[in-house]
N, C-alpha and C positions, 0 to 999 in steps of 0.2 A: 504493499499499500504506500509506503514512504517513497519508494522508487517511482511508482506511478504518479504520485502527487508532485514529485520533483520534476518529472518530465512534463506533466500537464502545466505546471507553473512556468516552466521554460518555454513551452509552446505558446502560452498566453502572452508572455513578454515579447517573444519574437514576432508574434502575430501583430503586435502594436507597430512593428516596423514595416508591415505589409504595404502601406500606402507609399512610403518612401521607396521601397524596392520596386514596386510597380511603376513608379514614376521615373525610375532610373537614378534617383538621388541616393546613391550608395557609394561609399568609399571602401575599396578593397585593398588590403595590404597583402602583398605576395612576398614570401621569403623562401629562399633556396640556399642551402649551405654550400652548394657547389653548382651554381647556375651554368657554368661553362661546359659541364658534362653534356654531350649531345642529347641523350634521352631526357635528361632533366630540363634542358633548354626547350625541347619540343613540348614537353608537358606544360611548362610555365607559359610559353608563348601562346599556345592554343587556348589556355585558360584566360590569359590577359586579353586575347582577341575576342573571346566570347563575352567577357565582362564589358569590354568597350562597345560591343554590338548592343548590349543591354543599356548602354548609356552611363555606365558606372565610371567613376574616377578610380584609377589604379596606380599604385606605386609598387615597384619591385625593389627588393633588397637582395643583393648577391653576397653571401657570406664568404665566398672565396676560400672555403675550407674551414672557416672559423665558426664553430658551433655556438660559442658564447656570444659572438657578435650577432649571429643570426637570431638567437633568443632575445637579445637586447633590442634588436630592430623590431621584432614582433611585439614586444612589450611597449615600445615607443608608438607603434601604430595604434595600439589600444588606448594608450594615454592621450593620443591626438584625436580620439573620437572616431576612429575607423569602425565601420559597421561589421566587418568580417575579416578573418585571416585565412589565407590559403597557403599552406605549407607544402612546398614541392620537394619531396625526397630528402627531407632532413629528419633524422631519426626521432620519432615521437617519444621514444624512451628517454631521450636526452632533452626533452622540452616540457617536462612535467610542470615546471613553474609557469611557463607560458600558458599551457592548457588550463591550469587552475585559475590563472589570472583572467583568461578569456571567459571561463565559466562565471567567475565573480562579477564580471562586467557584462554578462549576457551577450557575448560576442560569439557567433558561430565560428568554430575552428574546424576547417576541413583540410585534409591532406591528401597527397597522392604518393603512393609507394613509400609510406613512412611508418607503417605498422599500426596495429590496433592496440590502443591503451585506453584506460578509463578516462572519460571526460571529453573525448573528441566528438564532434558531430558525426563525422564519417571519414574513413580512409578509402580512397579509390585506388584500386590496383588490380593485379592479376593474382591467381592462386599460385604464389611463388613456389611453394613446396611441390605442387604438381608440375610446374614448369621445370624445376630442377630434376624431378624424376624422369620426365619425358626426355630431356636432353641427355641425362646420364644413361638411360635405357638405350637410346639410339647409339651412344658411344660404345656401350658394352657389346651391342650387337655387331658393330663394325669391326671389333677386334676379337670376336668369337669368345668373349668372356674371359680373356686371359691376356696378361701383359702389364707393362708399366705405363701408368698415366699420371698426369699432374692436374691439380686443381688450383687455380689462381683466383683469389677472392679478397674482398674487404669485409671482414666480419664485424661490421658496426651497424650499417643500415639494416633494419629488420627484414626488408625484402631480400637482401643478399644472404642474410643468415638463414632465412627460410629456404632459399634455393640450395644452400649448402646442405641443409638437412635432407632435402630431396635427393641430392647427389649421393650423400652418404648412405641413405636408405637403400638405394640401388646397389651400391658397391658392397654392402654387407652380404648380399646374395651371390657375390662372385669372388670366392676366396682366391681364385687364380689371378685376380687383378691386384697389382701393387699400386698404392696411391701415394704420391708425394704432394703434400699440401703446402702452399706458399701464400703468405699474407702480403697483399699489395698495399703500398703506402698511398694515402690520400690526404692532401692533394699531391700531384706529381705522378698520378697513376699510369699515365701513358708511358712516360719514360721508364718508370719502375717496372712495368710489365715487360717492356722490351728488354731491359737489362736482366731481369730475373729469368726470362725465357732463354736469352743468350747463354747465360751461365748454366742453366738447367740442361740445355742441349750439349754443351761442352762436357758436362760431367756424366751424362747418361746416354750412351749410345743405343740403349734398348727402349727409349721412350717411343710410345706409339700414338698417344693422343693427349690433348690438353683441353680440359673443361675450364671455361672462364665464367665468372659470376655475372658479368654483364658485357654488353656489346662493345663498349668503349675500349675494352682490353683486346678484342678480337684482332683489330688491325695491327697493333704493334706486335702482338704475339705471332701473327702470320708473317709479318715482315722479318722477325727474328728467325723463324723457321726457314723462310726462303733464303735469307742471307747465309744460313748455315748449310745450305744445299740439301735440305731435308724435306722439301715440299712434297715429295712422293712417299715419304716415310711417316710423317707426323701430321695429324689433322687437328682441327679446332672445332669445338662445339660451344655454343653460347646461348644467351637469352636476352631479348629486348626487341629486336626487329627494327633498328634504326636504318634509314635509307642506305647509309654507307656500307653496312654489313650485309644488307639484302643484295647489294651489288657484288660484294665479295663472294657471297654464296653463289650468285648467278654465274660468275666467271669461272667457277670450278677450281679455285685454288685451295690452299690449306684450310680455309674456313668452310667446313662441309655443311653446317646447319646452324640455325638459330631458332629458338622458340620465341615467336614474336607476339607482342600484344599491340593494341591500337594506341600508340603513344599519344598521338594528337587528341584522340577522343577522350583520353583520360583527363586532360585539363578541362575540356568542355563539360564533361560529366561533373567534375568537381565544382565548377561555377554554377551549374544548374542545381546541384544539391544545396549550395549556399543560397541561391535565389529562393528555393523552396523553403529552406529553414527560416529565412527572413520573412517569408510569407506564413510562417507558423506550421509548415508541413515538414515534420521531421522524417528522415529516412527510416525504412522498416528495419534496417540493419546498420550498424556502425562500421561494417566491413563490406564494401561493394566491389565485386570482382568483374573484370571484363574477359571476354573470350580470347584465348590465345590460338595461335596457329603454328604448325611446324613448317619451316621453310628450308627446303633442300635445293640443290641445283635443278632437280626435275620440276620443282613446284614454285621456284622463285619467279616473281613478276618480270615482265620484259624490261629492258633497260629504261630507266627514267619513269617507270610506272609504279604507283603505290600498290601495296598488298591489299587485296580485296578480302576483308574479314568476313564478308557474308558468304563467300564461297570456298575459302581456303580450308584445307584439312588439318587435322591435328595428329594423325598417326601415319606412319610410313607405309602401312599395308593398305591404306585406302587407295582405291583405283587399280590395284594389282589384279590382273586377270579379268578385267572388265571389257577389254577390247573385242 
């Protein structure tokens, strides 16, 4: 009963903002701890574009890898009377003070790819554990369940932690696979992924595949593989589906697949959830997930074309034997 009354009271307060939201008189503060990461930038930019289409005033803060600065910026938005906060891929587990402050000031707090924690309005993302399972399963199948593989990740962002769990769940079932785990430094992730892969290849002639936690790492890892002369020996699997990696998959190089989600739609959905919350309509769940797709060389879109999430498949056996 207490939880119901709390949500009801929150809905009533937010409902009082409905007139302003409908009229477009809304100020949205957007924060991203690492805006320059391609996937994060696409999420933020699509959300900002949607908010501006609604006639909202929007300000963006790029934390440039500094979580404390990101938190302070979000707090400042609330102090300045902003109506809502959109957190783009900054770990909600590290923003508890901001989330509590937003609750106290009756400000909707919606995030993308930032994790489910108490107090948020909603987090918009993919089922990251499932994505990690799909990518890892495809990897295992390509090496017949045996051999040496590496996993490169940054185990701070909840989405990446969940993907790692999915990867590990699959690997447990294949005792013939040896896994080397490498923690990537953020910021500086592109350079570090390249350097770590270069060293990894020099020290391990038996390496067969590399699983990376997110697409931004795929290109530098592939470059290191190519420069080591091992493009025909070591392949890469990833998750995200940013345009640059879709193109790498299409080209048939070391990047064999990515589990993609609709990056641009994620920001749009987040802003629509905020608009509904300001209109007193709270989401049915605080964790809203979007449909992923498996992209391989055979299923990658044509050069320069976006992935069609209405028709793309999720499993490698789809379409086999249907001709």
